[in-house]
C-alpha positions in Angstrom: 29.8 189.1 197.3 30.0 185.5 196.3 32.4 183.9 193.9 31.8 180.4 192.6 34.4 177.8 191.2 32.9 175.3 188.8 33.2 172.4 188.5 34.1 172.2 192.2 35.9 168.9 191.8 39.0 168.2 193.9 40.8 166.9 190.8 40.8 168.0 187.2 42.8 167.0 184.1 45.3 169.1 182.1 43.4 171.2 179.6 40.1 171.1 181.7 38.7 174.4 182.8 37.8 175.8 186.2 35.4 178.6 185.9 35.4 181.4 188.4 32.3 183.5 188.3 30.5 186.4 190.0 26.9 187.5 189.3 25.9 189.8 192.1 23.3 192.6 192.3 24.6 196.1 192.6 22.3 196.5 195.6 24.2 194.9 198.5 23.7 194.5 202.2 25.9 196.7 204.4 27.4 194.4 207.1 27.6 197.2 209.7 24.0 198.5 209.5 22.2 195.6 207.8 20.6 198.0 205.3 20.6 197.6 201.5 22.8 200.0 199.6 22.8 200.4 195.8 26.5 200.6 195.0 26.1 200.7 191.2 28.7 202.5 189.1 31.7 201.2 191.0 34.9 201.8 189.0 37.4 199.6 190.8 35.4 196.7 192.2 37.2 193.5 191.6 39.4 190.8 193.1 43.0 189.7 193.2 43.4 186.0 192.1 46.4 184.1 193.4 47.5 180.7 192.2 50.1 178.8 194.2 51.5 175.3 193.9 52.4 173.0 196.8 55.7 171.4 196.1 57.0 168.1 197.7 59.5 169.9 199.9 56.8 171.9 201.8 57.4 175.0 199.7 54.7 177.0 198.0 55.5 178.7 194.6 53.7 181.1 192.4 51.9 179.1 189.7 50.3 181.5 187.3 52.6 180.3 184.5 51.1 176.8 184.9 47.7 178.0 183.7 46.1 179.7 180.8 43.7 182.4 182.0 40.7 183.1 179.7 38.8 186.2 180.7 35.2 186.2 179.5 33.6 189.0 181.6 35.5 191.7 183.5 38.8 193.4 182.7 42.5 193.0 183.6 44.0 195.4 186.1 47.6 195.5 185.1 49.3 196.7 188.3 50.2 193.5 190.1 53.1 193.3 192.6 53.7 189.5 192.2 53.1 188.5 188.5 54.4 184.9 189.2 51.4 184.2 191.4 48.8 187.0 191.0 46.4 188.6 188.6 43.9 191.4 189.4 40.6 191.8 187.7 37.8 194.4 187.7 34.2 193.3 187.5 31.8 194.4 184.8 28.5 196.0 185.5 25.5 194.9 183.4 21.9 195.6 184.1 22.3 196.2 187.9 24.6 193.2 188.3 28.3 192.9 188.8 29.7 190.2 186.6 33.0 188.3 186.3 33.9 185.1 184.5 37.4 183.7 184.3 38.5 180.3 182.8 41.5 178.8 184.5 43.0 176.1 182.3 45.9 174.0 183.7 48.9 173.1 181.5 50.7 171.0 184.0 50.0 168.6 186.9 50.4 169.5 190.5 48.7 170.5 193.8 47.3 174.0 193.9 45.4 176.6 195.8 43.3 179.4 194.1 42.6 182.4 196.4 40.4 185.4 196.0 40.8 188.7 197.8 38.4 191.3 199.2 38.1 194.7 197.5 39.0 197.8 199.5 38.5 201.5 198.8 35.9 200.9 196.1 34.5 204.1 194.7 31.8 205.2 192.3 32.4 207.4 189.3 29.9 210.0 190.5 31.2 209.9 194.1 35.0 209.4 194.4 35.0 210.4 198.1 32.8 207.7 199.5 34.6 204.4 199.6 33.5 201.0 200.5 35.0 197.6 201.2 33.6 194.4 199.7 34.0 190.9 201.1 34.4 188.5 198.3 34.2 184.8 199.4 33.7 181.4 197.8 30.0 180.4 198.0 28.3 177.3 196.8 31.7 175.7 196.2 33.3 172.6 197.8 36.7 174.0 198.7 38.4 170.7 199.5 40.0 171.8 202.8 41.2 168.3 203.5 43.9 168.8 200.9 45.6 171.4 203.1 45.6 168.9 206.0 47.4 166.4 203.7 49.7 168.8 201.8 50.6 171.2 204.6 49.3 170.1 208.0 51.5 172.7 209.6 49.4 175.5 208.1 46.1 176.4 209.9 43.4 178.5 208.3 41.2 180.8 210.4 37.5 181.3 209.6 38.2 184.3 207.5 40.9 182.6 205.5 38.7 179.6 204.8 36.3 181.8 202.8 39.1 182.7 200.4 40.7 179.4 199.3 39.9 176.6 196.8 42.3 173.6 196.8 42.6 171.2 193.8 45.0 169.0 192.0 45.7 168.6 188.4 46.3 165.1 187.0 47.4 164.0 183.5 
């Protein structure tokens, strides 16, 4: 599944909004077999959003409190292990499409990374035994990888990690 960050600018201003959105058919391609599978009716399909701030001393801190999160489509999943950096959301299903829309509004300046996670053990209401895993990656989004080279050249992302991150800075 694809997730999009808009606008995909490398710098935004305090009080601007980054929109994260998903609009994906419930019929998806199985990576193993290449066949199309209708996985409509999923009850726990969503993603874990992580917001981290790069500090001047090469430390990375949880940064959820530096943003207002405005949920338009989807629902909150309240069981999060690290509330300083993470929020979990469940996608909404409408007319054979999984949908999610979240506004991320910065209240402070800084250098940040916004990550998304895959969804594991997703089940349908009518079939709680069959479980599926979903890859959720940034698509059609400039992810500004050059910021990582500037901010933390000691960190190296593999090809899987590159699909999950969006770097940006907030200016006054």
